[in-house]
N, C-alpha and C positions, 0 to 999 in steps of 0.2 A: 319429541314434541311435534316436529314437522309432520310425521306419519299420523299422529293423533288428529292434527288439524285437517289434513286431507281426508282421513276417515270420517270425521265429523261433517266436513262440508259435502261429502258424497252420501251422507246419511248411511254409512256402512254398519254392519252388525258387530264388528270386532276388529282386532288387530292381530297380525302375525309378525313375529320377530325371529331372528336367528341368533342364537348364542347368548343374548342377554335380553332381559325383559325391557320393553319400552315403558318409560314412566307413565304413559297415557293408558296403559293396560288396565289400571285400576278403575277407570271410568267406563269400561265396557263390560257387558255380561259374558262375552266370549272373547278369549284371547289365547292364542297358540304361541307357544315358544318352541322352536325347532332347536334340538340339542343333538349332539353326537358324542359318542364315548363308548364306555363299556364298564361292567361290574368287575371289580378287582377281587380275586380270591384272597382268603386269609394268607398272609405271609407271601403274597405275590409281589415281586418288585415292579415298580411303575415303568421300568424300561424293558419289561419282559416281551417276548415274541407275541404273546396273546395281546397284551395292551397295545403294542405297536400295530398289530395287524387289525385289530377291532376299533381302536380309537385314533390310530395315527392319521387317517384321512381327515377327520375333523380337526385334529391338532395342526395339521400342515397348512390349512387355509389361513391360519394366523400369519404365517410367513408370506403367503401369496398376498394377502390383504395389506400387510405392512409394506410390501413392495409397491403394490398398485395404488394405495390410498394415503400412505403416511410417510412418503419420502424416498422410495426407491431402495436401492441396495444399501444405502447408508443407514436407513431406518432398520432394515433387516439385521444389519451387522451389530446392532445394539442388543439383539435378542440372544438368549442361550443357543449356541450352535450357529448363530446367524453368519458368522465369517465363513464357516464351511459351506453353508447354503449359498451365499453370495458368490463364493469362489467357483462353485459349480456352475451357477447361472451365467456368470461372466464369460464362460467358455462358448456360449451361444451368441452369435451375432445379434445386435439389438433389434434388427428388423424381425427376427424369429423368436426373440426371447419370450414373448408372451406364451408361445406354445410350450416352450420348456418349463416355464413357471407353473402352468396350469395342467401339464401332463399328469394324468391320474386324479385330477381334482375331485375330492370327495369320494374316491374309490380306492385308491392305493397311494403309497408314498413314491414319488419320482426320485430320480438320482440325487437331486439337491435336498429334498426332504429327508432322504435316508442319511445323507452326510450331516445334516443338522441334528437329526435324532441321535446319531452316533457320537456327536461332539457335544452332547449335554442338553440338547433341545428337549429331550424327553422329561427334563426336570420340571417343565411348566404344564405337564399334561393335565393335572387336576386344576390348574388355574384357568385353562382355556377350553376345557371339555367337560362333559357330564360323565366323569369317570371317578371311581372310587369304590369303597366297600359299601355294603347296603346301608349302614348307619349314616354315612356321608351323604349318599344319594337321597335318603329320606329326608334329611335336613335340608337339602337343596330344594326338594320338591315343596317342602313347607315354606321355605323362604320365597320361592317363586310364587306360591299361592298368595303370600302376603303382598306381592308386587302386582297382583291382578292376573296371573297366569291361571287359566282354567283348564289347560289342555297342553300336554307335551307331544311333540312330534319327534320321535326318536329315530336318529339316523346311525347306523352302525355299518361297519364293513368287515372284511375278512373272509376267510374260507368257509365259515358256518354261520351265516346271518340268522337262521332260524334258532340256533343255540344261543346266539347273543341276545336275541329277543326274549327267549325263555329266561335267560339270566336276569334281565330286567324285571320281568314279571315276578319271578321269585324274590328278587330283592326288594321289590316295592309293594308286594302284596300285603 
């Protein structure tokens, strides 16, 4: 709502949001939702190397954000794999901790992110990213459209980004 009020006061053409649609998007003709994740193959496990490398960076920002905006290490410890993540981060002196937390941000998993992934954090990948099989992703696109999203900006990572984007094109065509 705050973003919508600012956009209206500045007479902007639309809104952009990351990860979740802003409720005000329905009131604009143009609204972009930035999402990150991957298309999961038939019978692919959600903790696979492919899912980790392609969607892990988008997944990991949830731990970074929980730390920075929702209560620090104690907030992260409530998340799946959060104790492992916090234990790694606590090894860094507080004055330098921000750099450890955000190492690899939106590009790759850092040491703490890897620890969380390996201790069950991968279990929330579909809850916090645009990851799933083609049917799930199409349903999400329809849901986003109902919330006023007119465009998706897809962020992916891993060793073959062009292939990841092709996977989305094929899944959502």
